[in-house]
N, C-alpha and C positions, 0 to 999 in steps of 0.2 A: 028022325034026325036026317036032315038032308045029306044028300052026296058030299064027301070029302076028296078033294083031289090028293094024288100021291105026293104033290109038290108041298101043299099045305100040311099034311100029315108029317113029312120029311122034317119041314120048317120045326115042328113041335119035338118031333122025336130028338134032334138034335141039338137042343136047346138047354143050357144048364139051368139049375133050379132057380136061381135068382131071375133069369128071364121068363121061366115059367110062372112063377111068383107075380112078376110084374104083368104078366098078359092076364092072369086072374084079377089082380087089382084093376087093370083097364077094363076088363068085362064088366066087373062090379061098378065100376062108375058110368060104363054104359047103359046097365040096367036101371042104374037110379037116373037116366036122362040127363047126365053130366057130359058133353061132348068135349073132348080134349083143348080144343080150341076155345072154347068158354072158359074152362079152367084157367088157360094160359092168359086170357084177358084178365081175368079177375086177380090173379097172382100180379100181374103187371101193373094194375089200377092200385093194388095194396101197397105195392113197393114206392108208387109214385105219392099216394097219400102218406106214406112215412117219410119220405123226402121233402114233401110239403110242411109236415109237423116239425122236421128238424130245422128246416129253413126258417120258420117262424120262432122256433126256439132261439135259433141263432142271432136274428133282428132284435128278440128281446133282451138276449146277454148283451149284444152290443149298445143297447140303449140304455142298459143299466152300468156300461163301462166295464162288462167282464170280457175282455177282450180275447184272452186265451181260450175261455170255453167257446165264446161266440166262433172263433176259427175253428173250433174242432166240430162243433154242430153244424156250421156251414160246409165243411168238407163232406161231413156224413150225409147231408143233403144233396150234395154233387154225386157222391159214390151211390146212393140209392136209387138217384134219378138215373144215373148211366145203368145201374145194375138192373132196372127194369127196362132199358132199351135194349141192352145186350140179351136179356133173357128172352123178349119177344121176339128179337132177331134170330136167334140161334136154334132153335127154342130150347132152353134148360137153363140150368145152373151151373154150367162147367167152367165160368170163367169169373167166378166171384172173388177170387185172390185179388189184392188191392194193386199188386203189381202187375197183374193179368189183365184185368178189367180194362184199363185205356186201351190195351193193343187189340181188343175186339170190337172196339166201337165199330157199327156198320160202316161199310165204306161209302154210303151215299148219305150218312147222317151230314147235315149242315155243318162246314167248317171242321171237319172230322179232326183234321191234322191239329188244328188248333186247340181242340177240346181234349184231344190226347195228351198235350203238353200242360194246358191247364190243370188236367186229372193229376197228373205227374208232380206239378208243381204244387197244387192244393195238399196232397197227400204229405209233402215234405213239410210246408207251412204247418199241417196239423200236427205232425210228428215233432216239430219246433217247440210250438205251444204246449204240447202234452207233455213232453219229457224233458226241454232243456231248461235248466233252473238259471241260465242266464239268456237275455237280460233279465232280472228280477223284476221290473216294472212292468204292470199289467199294460201301461199306454205305449210299451214299444211294438206291441201287437195290434194298435188300434187302426193303423192303415190296411193290415193284411187282413182283420175282420171286416172292415167295411168293404174292400176289394171282393172277399169271399162271398159274402152276404149278397151283394149285387150280381155277382157270378153264379151261384147257385139258383136265384131266382130267375135269371135268364136262361140257363141251362133248362130249368124245369118247364118253362115257356115252350123252349124248342123242342124239347123231349116230348110233350103232350103233342104238339103240332105234327110232328115227323109221326109219331105212331099211330095217329088217327089216318095219316095219308098211307100208311100201311095196311090199314083196314082193322088197328085194334078200336072196338067200340068203347071207350073209355067214358 
């Protein structure tokens, strides 16, 4: 065993059990050849894949005139796209709450303030589509569904470009 500094020993000696368990898990990942940066990239890519599938579902629902459901799926496409961005930037999943996520969009994300507002508005639109009984007609949500489908596709494209610029190997 190589010599361990007192500083490192003290670091271990003063950690609560949950931290020691996390260190053990990290050691096992390293022994299996998985660098944490690689895993962060895989998680980010999988979240973007989910966002893309939800966006496809939204467009199918839109074309079949199921506007309320299209609004919901398009919102979740945006949500998971931005969740991937925030996860990679922070890194971690500390900001997944729907009301918290937009506030944690990276400061250098393109049109950050605009996307913050769009995310908040999309959530309100999704809530109306999912919970409000009135208006009763599906067609009342047609314009919102179209806008969110277009918006979610645009956000996914911008997010992929942004993440690549930050070194995320998608």
